[in-house]
PDB file as gemmi writes it, atoms N, CA and C in Angstrom:
CRYST1    1.000    1.000    1.000  90.00  90.00  90.00 P 1                      
ATOM      1  N   UNK A   1      -1.583   8.371   8.726  1.00  0.00           N  
ATOM      2  CA  UNK A   1      -1.227   7.013   7.381  1.00  0.00           C  
ATOM      3  C   UNK A   1      -0.114   7.549   7.017  1.00  0.00           C  
ATOM      4  N   UNK A   2       0.769   6.649   6.884  1.00  0.00           N  
ATOM      5  CA  UNK A   2       2.051   6.998   5.778  1.00  0.00           C  
ATOM      6  C   UNK A   2       2.154   7.310   4.231  1.00  0.00           C  
ATOM      7  N   UNK A   3       2.759   8.337   4.188  1.00  0.00           N  
ATOM      8  CA  UNK A   3       3.072   8.922   2.634  1.00  0.00           C  
ATOM      9  C   UNK A   3       4.053   7.696   2.196  1.00  0.00           C  
ATOM     10  N   UNK A   4       3.140   7.083   0.438  1.00  0.00           N  
ATOM     11  CA  UNK A   4       4.770   6.702  -0.557  1.00  0.00           C  
ATOM     12  C   UNK A   4       4.813   6.895  -1.068  1.00  0.00           C  
ATOM     13  N   UNK A   5       6.286   6.425  -1.303  1.00  0.00           N  
ATOM     14  CA  UNK A   5       7.755   7.053  -1.726  1.00  0.00           C  
ATOM     15  C   UNK A   5       7.988   5.736  -2.827  1.00  0.00           C  
ATOM     16  N   UNK A   6       9.050   6.214  -3.709  1.00  0.00           N  
ATOM     17  CA  UNK A   6      10.048   4.993  -4.664  1.00  0.00           C  
ATOM     18  C   UNK A   6      10.866   4.682  -3.768  1.00  0.00           C  
ATOM     19  N   UNK A   7      11.262   3.856  -3.612  1.00  0.00           N  
ATOM     20  CA  UNK A   7      12.460   3.375  -3.040  1.00  0.00           C  
ATOM     21  C   UNK A   7      13.921   3.587  -3.875  1.00  0.00           C  
ATOM     22  N   UNK A   8      14.967   3.339  -3.166  1.00  0.00           N  
ATOM     23  CA  UNK A   8      16.078   3.792  -3.953  1.00  0.00           C  
ATOM     24  C   UNK A   8      16.388   2.766  -4.127  1.00  0.00           C  
ATOM     25  N   UNK A   9      17.151   2.449  -5.257  1.00  0.00           N  
ATOM     26  CA  UNK A   9      17.788   1.480  -5.690  1.00  0.00           C  
ATOM     27  C   UNK A   9      19.422   1.620  -6.398  1.00  0.00           C  
ATOM     28  N   UNK A  10      20.133   0.837  -6.467  1.00  0.00           N  
ATOM     29  CA  UNK A  10      21.512   1.219  -7.320  1.00  0.00           C  
ATOM     30  C   UNK A  10      21.343   0.822  -8.727  1.00  0.00           C  
ATOM     31  N   UNK A  11      19.924  -0.023  -9.155  1.00  0.00           N  
ATOM     32  CA  UNK A  11      19.778  -0.248 -10.914  1.00  0.00           C  
ATOM     33  C   UNK A  11      18.365   0.030 -10.293  1.00  0.00           C  
ATOM     34  N   UNK A  12      17.703  -0.390 -12.138  1.00  0.00           N  
ATOM     35  CA  UNK A  12      16.151  -0.223 -12.335  1.00  0.00           C  
ATOM     36  C   UNK A  12      15.924  -1.630 -11.895  1.00  0.00           C  
ATOM     37  N   UNK A  13      14.259  -1.105 -11.572  1.00  0.00           N  
ATOM     38  CA  UNK A  13      13.854  -2.497 -11.238  1.00  0.00           C  
ATOM     39  C   UNK A  13      12.151  -2.003 -11.323  1.00  0.00           C  
ATOM     40  N   UNK A  14      11.683  -3.255 -11.801  1.00  0.00           N  
ATOM     41  CA  UNK A  14      10.431  -3.321 -12.500  1.00  0.00           C  
ATOM     42  C   UNK A  14       9.200  -4.381 -11.213  1.00  0.00           C  
ATOM     43  N   UNK A  15      10.008  -5.308 -10.282  1.00  0.00           N  
ATOM     44  CA  UNK A  15       9.130  -6.279  -9.668  1.00  0.00           C  
ATOM     45  C   UNK A  15       9.387  -5.914  -8.199  1.00  0.00           C  
ATOM     46  N   UNK A  16       8.739  -6.060  -7.209  1.00  0.00           N  
ATOM     47  CA  UNK A  16       8.908  -5.631  -5.820  1.00  0.00           C  
ATOM     48  C   UNK A  16       9.805  -6.460  -5.141  1.00  0.00           C  
ATOM     49  N   UNK A  17      11.086  -6.875  -5.924  1.00  0.00           N  
ATOM     50  CA  UNK A  17      11.870  -7.730  -5.112  1.00  0.00           C  
ATOM     51  C   UNK A  17      12.951  -6.840  -4.227  1.00  0.00           C  
ATOM     52  N   UNK A  18      13.570  -7.193  -3.171  1.00  0.00           N  
ATOM     53  CA  UNK A  18      14.151  -6.582  -2.253  1.00  0.00           C  
ATOM     54  C   UNK A  18      15.337  -5.342  -3.010  1.00  0.00           C  
ATOM     55  N   UNK A  19      15.046  -4.152  -2.851  1.00  0.00           N  
ATOM     56  CA  UNK A  19      16.347  -3.332  -3.195  1.00  0.00           C  
ATOM     57  C   UNK A  19      15.507  -2.939  -4.618  1.00  0.00           C  
ATOM     58  N   UNK A  20      14.332  -3.385  -4.782  1.00  0.00           N  
ATOM     59  CA  UNK A  20      14.068  -2.608  -6.338  1.00  0.00           C  
ATOM     60  C   UNK A  20      13.025  -1.453  -5.894  1.00  0.00           C  
ATOM     61  N   UNK A  21      12.224  -0.567  -6.967  1.00  0.00           N  
ATOM     62  CA  UNK A  21      11.522   0.426  -7.063  1.00  0.00           C  
ATOM     63  C   UNK A  21      10.331  -0.462  -6.854  1.00  0.00           C  
ATOM     64  N   UNK A  22       9.231   0.306  -6.337  1.00  0.00           N  
ATOM     65  CA  UNK A  22       8.093  -0.123  -6.758  1.00  0.00           C  
ATOM     66  C   UNK A  22       7.168   0.138  -7.897  1.00  0.00           C  
ATOM     67  N   UNK A  23       6.093  -0.243  -8.970  1.00  0.00           N  
ATOM     68  CA  UNK A  23       6.028   0.278  -9.682  1.00  0.00           C  
ATOM     69  C   UNK A  23       4.801   1.324  -9.427  1.00  0.00           C  
ATOM     70  N   UNK A  24       4.450   2.026 -10.251  1.00  0.00           N  
ATOM     71  CA  UNK A  24       3.327   3.069  -9.982  1.00  0.00           C  
ATOM     72  C   UNK A  24       1.952   2.233  -9.380  1.00  0.00           C  
ATOM     73  N   UNK A  25       1.961   1.359 -10.225  1.00  0.00           N  
ATOM     74  CA  UNK A  25       0.608   0.569  -9.891  1.00  0.00           C  
ATOM     75  C   UNK A  25       0.636   0.147  -8.375  1.00  0.00           C  
ATOM     76  N   UNK A  26       2.390  -0.346  -8.497  1.00  0.00           N  
ATOM     77  CA  UNK A  26       2.260  -1.220  -6.758  1.00  0.00           C  
ATOM     78  C   UNK A  26       1.911   0.354  -5.865  1.00  0.00           C  
ATOM     79  N   UNK A  27       2.303   1.320  -6.056  1.00  0.00           N  
ATOM     80  CA  UNK A  27       2.521   2.141  -5.156  1.00  0.00           C  
ATOM     81  C   UNK A  27       0.891   2.699  -4.948  1.00  0.00           C  
ATOM     82  N   UNK A  28       0.052   2.570  -6.112  1.00  0.00           N  
ATOM     83  CA  UNK A  28      -1.281   3.394  -5.646  1.00  0.00           C  
ATOM     84  C   UNK A  28      -1.777   2.073  -5.658  1.00  0.00           C  
ATOM     85  N   UNK A  29      -1.819   0.932  -5.295  1.00  0.00           N  
ATOM     86  CA  UNK A  29      -2.333   0.213  -4.881  1.00  0.00           C  
ATOM     87  C   UNK A  29      -2.490  -0.192  -3.265  1.00  0.00           C  
ATOM     88  N   UNK A  30      -0.862   0.189  -3.124  1.00  0.00           N  
ATOM     89  CA  UNK A  30      -0.557   0.412  -1.769  1.00  0.00           C  
ATOM     90  C   UNK A  30      -1.292   1.103  -0.801  1.00  0.00           C  
ATOM     91  N   UNK A  31      -1.427   2.617  -1.973  1.00  0.00           N  
ATOM     92  CA  UNK A  31      -2.297   3.933  -0.836  1.00  0.00           C  
ATOM     93  C   UNK A  31      -3.283   3.137  -0.355  1.00  0.00           C  
ATOM     94  N   UNK A  32      -4.450   2.638  -1.726  1.00  0.00           N  
ATOM     95  CA  UNK A  32      -5.598   2.131  -1.669  1.00  0.00           C  
ATOM     96  C   UNK A  32      -5.927   1.490  -0.655  1.00  0.00           C  
ATOM     97  N   UNK A  33      -4.896   0.875  -0.491  1.00  0.00           N  
ATOM     98  CA  UNK A  33      -4.850  -0.395   0.861  1.00  0.00           C  
ATOM     99  C   UNK A  33      -4.791   0.238   2.217  1.00  0.00           C  
ATOM    100  N   UNK A  34      -4.239   1.625   2.025  1.00  0.00           N  
ATOM    101  CA  UNK A  34      -3.502   1.926   3.302  1.00  0.00           C  
ATOM    102  C   UNK A  34      -4.827   2.854   3.708  1.00  0.00           C  
ATOM    103  N   UNK A  35      -5.237   2.989   2.659  1.00  0.00           N  
ATOM    104  CA  UNK A  35      -6.982   3.705   3.184  1.00  0.00           C  
ATOM    105  C   UNK A  35      -7.663   2.792   3.560  1.00  0.00           C  
ATOM    106  N   UNK A  36      -7.146   1.961   3.524  1.00  0.00           N  
ATOM    107  CA  UNK A  36      -8.432   0.514   4.406  1.00  0.00           C  
ATOM    108  C   UNK A  36     -10.234   0.292   3.335  1.00  0.00           C  
ATOM    109  N   UNK A  37      -9.509   0.772   2.048  1.00  0.00           N  
ATOM    110  CA  UNK A  37     -10.773   0.311   0.864  1.00  0.00           C  
ATOM    111  C   UNK A  37     -11.047  -1.587   0.447  1.00  0.00           C  
ATOM    112  N   UNK A  38     -12.237  -1.816   0.284  1.00  0.00           N  
ATOM    113  CA  UNK A  38     -12.946  -2.694   0.476  1.00  0.00           C  
ATOM    114  C   UNK A  38     -11.936  -2.822  -1.271  1.00  0.00           C  
ATOM    115  N   UNK A  39     -12.198  -4.511  -1.664  1.00  0.00           N  
ATOM    116  CA  UNK A  39     -11.807  -4.785  -3.149  1.00  0.00           C  
ATOM    117  C   UNK A  39     -12.769  -3.928  -4.308  1.00  0.00           C  
ATOM    118  N   UNK A  40     -13.949  -3.705  -3.775  1.00  0.00           N  
ATOM    119  CA  UNK A  40     -14.921  -2.958  -4.607  1.00  0.00           C  
ATOM    120  C   UNK A  40     -14.389  -1.735  -4.888  1.00  0.00           C  
ATOM    121  N   UNK A  41     -14.635  -1.280  -3.707  1.00  0.00           N  
ATOM    122  CA  UNK A  41     -14.173   0.179  -4.121  1.00  0.00           C  
ATOM    123  C   UNK A  41     -12.791   0.596  -4.622  1.00  0.00           C  
ATOM    124  N   UNK A  42     -11.794  -0.114  -4.507  1.00  0.00           N  
ATOM    125  CA  UNK A  42     -10.269  -0.332  -5.104  1.00  0.00           C  
ATOM    126  C   UNK A  42     -10.479  -0.397  -6.450  1.00  0.00           C  
ATOM    127  N   UNK A  43     -11.346  -1.428  -7.149  1.00  0.00           N  
ATOM    128  CA  UNK A  43     -11.927  -1.752  -8.101  1.00  0.00           C  
ATOM    129  C   UNK A  43     -12.622   0.132  -9.114  1.00  0.00           C  
ATOM    130  N   UNK A  44     -13.090   0.203  -8.212  1.00  0.00           N  
ATOM    131  CA  UNK A  44     -13.814   1.828  -8.595  1.00  0.00           C  
ATOM    132  C   UNK A  44     -12.786   2.722  -9.217  1.00  0.00           C  
ATOM    133  N   UNK A  45     -12.073   2.867  -7.781  1.00  0.00           N  
ATOM    134  CA  UNK A  45     -11.176   3.973  -8.067  1.00  0.00           C  
ATOM    135  C   UNK A  45      -9.805   3.755  -8.839  1.00  0.00           C  
ATOM    136  N   UNK A  46      -9.612   2.330  -9.437  1.00  0.00           N  
ATOM    137  CA  UNK A  46      -8.611   2.108 -10.293  1.00  0.00           C  
ATOM    138  C   UNK A  46      -9.738   2.123 -11.821  1.00  0.00           C  
ATOM    139  N   UNK A  47     -10.984   1.939 -11.970  1.00  0.00           N  
ATOM    140  CA  UNK A  47     -11.809   1.725 -13.106  1.00  0.00           C  
ATOM    141  C   UNK A  47     -11.437   0.248 -13.605  1.00  0.00           C  
ATOM    142  N   UNK A  48     -11.084  -0.679 -13.185  1.00  0.00           N  
ATOM    143  CA  UNK A  48     -11.255  -1.946 -13.248  1.00  0.00           C  
ATOM    144  C   UNK A  48     -12.279  -2.801 -12.852  1.00  0.00           C  
ATOM    145  N   UNK A  49     -12.615  -3.927 -13.227  1.00  0.00           N  
ATOM    146  CA  UNK A  49     -13.529  -5.011 -12.920  1.00  0.00           C  
ATOM    147  C   UNK A  49     -12.939  -5.325 -11.722  1.00  0.00           C  
ATOM    148  N   UNK A  50     -13.826  -5.790 -10.181  1.00  0.00           N  
ATOM    149  CA  UNK A  50     -13.192  -6.052  -9.108  1.00  0.00           C  
ATOM    150  C   UNK A  50     -12.588  -7.177  -9.131  1.00  0.00           C  
ATOM    151  N   UNK A  51     -12.464  -8.121 -10.165  1.00  0.00           N  
ATOM    152  CA  UNK A  51     -11.552  -9.456  -9.900  1.00  0.00           C  
ATOM    153  C   UNK A  51     -10.252  -8.883 -10.732  1.00  0.00           C  
ATOM    154  N   UNK A  52     -10.136  -8.423 -11.336  1.00  0.00           N  
ATOM    155  CA  UNK A  52      -8.951  -7.310 -11.984  1.00  0.00           C  
ATOM    156  C   UNK A  52      -8.334  -7.158 -10.376  1.00  0.00           C  
ATOM    157  N   UNK A  53      -8.817  -6.413  -9.739  1.00  0.00           N  
ATOM    158  CA  UNK A  53      -8.626  -5.435  -8.673  1.00  0.00           C  
ATOM    159  C   UNK A  53      -8.188  -6.511  -7.552  1.00  0.00           C  
ATOM    160  N   UNK A  54      -8.886  -7.525  -7.544  1.00  0.00           N  
ATOM    161  CA  UNK A  54      -8.343  -8.789  -6.642  1.00  0.00           C  
ATOM    162  C   UNK A  54      -7.225  -9.369  -7.047  1.00  0.00           C  
ATOM    163  N   UNK A  55      -6.885  -9.690  -8.168  1.00  0.00           N  
ATOM    164  CA  UNK A  55      -5.714 -10.066  -9.029  1.00  0.00           C  
ATOM    165  C   UNK A  55      -4.382  -9.340  -8.845  1.00  0.00           C  
ATOM    166  N   UNK A  56      -4.378  -7.786  -8.906  1.00  0.00           N  
ATOM    167  CA  UNK A  56      -3.684  -6.976  -8.751  1.00  0.00           C  
ATOM    168  C   UNK A  56      -2.989  -7.139  -6.850  1.00  0.00           C  
ATOM    169  N   UNK A  57      -3.936  -7.011  -6.236  1.00  0.00           N  
ATOM    170  CA  UNK A  57      -4.009  -7.462  -4.789  1.00  0.00           C  
ATOM    171  C   UNK A  57      -3.038  -8.637  -4.524  1.00  0.00           C  
ATOM    172  N   UNK A  58      -3.414  -9.412  -4.981  1.00  0.00           N  
ATOM    173  CA  UNK A  58      -2.680 -11.152  -4.482  1.00  0.00           C  
ATOM    174  C   UNK A  58      -1.681 -10.676  -5.263  1.00  0.00           C  
ATOM    175  N   UNK A  59      -1.116 -10.219  -6.519  1.00  0.00           N  
ATOM    176  CA  UNK A  59      -0.057 -10.325  -7.219  1.00  0.00           C  
ATOM    177  C   UNK A  59       1.315  -9.425  -6.406  1.00  0.00           C  
ATOM    178  N   UNK A  60       0.082  -8.023  -5.643  1.00  0.00           N  
ATOM    179  CA  UNK A  60       1.357  -7.128  -4.649  1.00  0.00           C  
ATOM    180  C   UNK A  60       1.604  -7.844  -3.682  1.00  0.00           C  
ATOM    181  N   UNK A  61       0.852  -9.017  -3.060  1.00  0.00           N  
ATOM    182  CA  UNK A  61       0.855  -9.436  -1.791  1.00  0.00           C  
ATOM    183  C   UNK A  61       2.095 -10.764  -2.054  1.00  0.00           C  
ATOM    184  N   UNK A  62       2.115 -11.358  -3.384  1.00  0.00           N  
ATOM    185  CA  UNK A  62       2.888 -12.296  -3.487  1.00  0.00           C  
ATOM    186  C   UNK A  62       4.159 -11.622  -3.424  1.00  0.00           C  
ATOM    187  N   UNK A  63       4.219 -10.626  -4.451  1.00  0.00           N  
ATOM    188  CA  UNK A  63       5.589  -9.948  -4.726  1.00  0.00           C  
ATOM    189  C   UNK A  63       5.993  -9.290  -3.224  1.00  0.00           C  
ATOM    190  N   UNK A  64       5.110  -8.935  -2.199  1.00  0.00           N  
ATOM    191  CA  UNK A  64       5.945  -8.447  -1.163  1.00  0.00           C  
ATOM    192  C   UNK A  64       6.378 -10.018  -0.210  1.00  0.00           C  
ATOM    193  N   UNK A  65       5.883 -11.010  -0.383  1.00  0.00           N  
ATOM    194  CA  UNK A  65       6.084 -11.931   0.336  1.00  0.00           C  
ATOM    195  C   UNK A  65       5.105 -12.264   1.532  1.00  0.00           C  
ATOM    196  N   UNK A  66       3.820 -11.429   1.317  1.00  0.00           N  
ATOM    197  CA  UNK A  66       2.925 -11.474   2.522  1.00  0.00           C  
ATOM    198  C   UNK A  66       1.493 -12.219   2.368  1.00  0.00           C  
ATOM    199  N   UNK A  67       0.682 -12.496   3.757  1.00  0.00           N  
ATOM    200  CA  UNK A  67      -0.514 -13.376   3.741  1.00  0.00           C  
ATOM    201  C   UNK A  67      -1.196 -12.526   3.960  1.00  0.00           C  
ATOM    202  N   UNK A  68      -1.294 -10.842   4.333  1.00  0.00           N  
ATOM    203  CA  UNK A  68      -2.563 -10.002   4.838  1.00  0.00           C  
ATOM    204  C   UNK A  68      -2.012  -9.009   4.065  1.00  0.00           C  
ATOM    205  N   UNK A  69      -3.165  -8.344   4.068  1.00  0.00           N  
ATOM    206  CA  UNK A  69      -3.028  -6.601   3.674  1.00  0.00           C  
ATOM    207  C   UNK A  69      -2.227  -6.190   5.323  1.00  0.00           C  
ATOM    208  N   UNK A  70      -2.361  -6.005   5.981  1.00  0.00           N  
ATOM    209  CA  UNK A  70      -1.754  -5.912   7.303  1.00  0.00           C  
ATOM    210  C   UNK A  70      -0.148  -5.972   7.054  1.00  0.00           C  
ATOM    211  N   UNK A  71       0.507  -7.590   6.780  1.00  0.00           N  
ATOM    212  CA  UNK A  71       1.607  -7.764   6.539  1.00  0.00           C  
ATOM    213  C   UNK A  71       2.188  -7.227   5.349  1.00  0.00           C  
ATOM    214  N   UNK A  72       1.673  -6.485   4.106  1.00  0.00           N  
ATOM    215  CA  UNK A  72       1.795  -6.192   2.762  1.00  0.00           C  
ATOM    216  C   UNK A  72       2.414  -4.963   3.107  1.00  0.00           C  
ATOM    217  N   UNK A  73       1.997  -4.589   3.763  1.00  0.00           N  
ATOM    218  CA  UNK A  73       1.810  -2.613   4.591  1.00  0.00           C  
ATOM    219  C   UNK A  73       3.538  -2.637   5.697  1.00  0.00           C  
ATOM    220  N   UNK A  74       3.362  -3.592   6.253  1.00  0.00           N  
ATOM    221  CA  UNK A  74       4.582  -3.876   6.919  1.00  0.00           C  
ATOM    222  C   UNK A  74       5.905  -4.263   6.235  1.00  0.00           C  
ATOM    223  N   UNK A  75       5.663  -4.758   5.350  1.00  0.00           N  
ATOM    224  CA  UNK A  75       6.447  -5.394   4.329  1.00  0.00           C  
ATOM    225  C   UNK A  75       7.374  -4.089   3.159  1.00  0.00           C  
ATOM    226  N   UNK A  76       6.196  -3.652   2.802  1.00  0.00           N  
ATOM    227  CA  UNK A  76       6.337  -1.996   2.426  1.00  0.00           C  
ATOM    228  C   UNK A  76       7.066  -1.113   2.961  1.00  0.00           C  
ATOM    229  N   UNK A  77       6.783  -1.160   4.305  1.00  0.00           N  
ATOM    230  CA  UNK A  77       7.439   0.098   5.149  1.00  0.00           C  
ATOM    231  C   UNK A  77       8.841  -0.363   5.544  1.00  0.00           C  
ATOM    232  N   UNK A  78       9.028  -1.490   5.693  1.00  0.00           N  
ATOM    233  CA  UNK A  78      10.339  -2.297   5.921  1.00  0.00           C  
ATOM    234  C   UNK A  78      11.315  -2.114   4.546  1.00  0.00           C  
ATOM    235  N   UNK A  79      10.464  -2.282   3.292  1.00  0.00           N  
ATOM    236  CA  UNK A  79      11.299  -1.676   2.056  1.00  0.00           C  
ATOM    237  C   UNK A  79      11.754  -0.495   1.653  1.00  0.00           C  
ATOM    238  N   UNK A  80      11.045   0.526   2.224  1.00  0.00           N  
ATOM    239  CA  UNK A  80      10.981   2.076   2.487  1.00  0.00           C  
ATOM    240  C   UNK A  80      10.239   2.599   0.992  1.00  0.00           C  
ATOM    241  N   UNK A  81       9.420   1.798   0.943  1.00  0.00           N  
ATOM    242  CA  UNK A  81       7.764   2.167   0.673  1.00  0.00           C  
ATOM    243  C   UNK A  81       7.231   3.230   0.938  1.00  0.00           C  
ATOM    244  N   UNK A  82       7.019   2.852   2.144  1.00  0.00           N  
ATOM    245  CA  UNK A  82       6.043   3.708   3.082  1.00  0.00           C  
ATOM    246  C   UNK A  82       6.762   4.572   4.203  1.00  0.00           C  
ATOM    247  N   UNK A  83       6.570   5.774   4.369  1.00  0.00           N  
ATOM    248  CA  UNK A  83       7.521   6.595   5.555  1.00  0.00           C  
ATOM    249  C   UNK A  83       6.402   6.206   6.595  1.00  0.00           C  
ATOM    250  N   UNK A  84       7.146   6.236   7.786  1.00  0.00           N  
ATOM    251  CA  UNK A  84       6.397   6.380   9.015  1.00  0.00           C  
ATOM    252  C   UNK A  84       5.254   6.953   9.230  1.00  0.00           C  
TER     253      UNK A  84                                                      
END                                                                             
């Protein structure tokens, strides 16, 4: 499994746009998704309701312009957020 890390940028960034660093929340969520956890387990780990976890996952996929969790991982790797 890949390690999570913040991407290098020329300037500060809060979103998931190309060239910007991922937020701590995005990195944590990517790590949980990379572990293959289901929504309910992710919610427990984050200490939030399952609907909140699903909203965050949906937002992450949107930010990465991904349709699936696998695609999100691939795009995060291409952006340098995950080590091979």
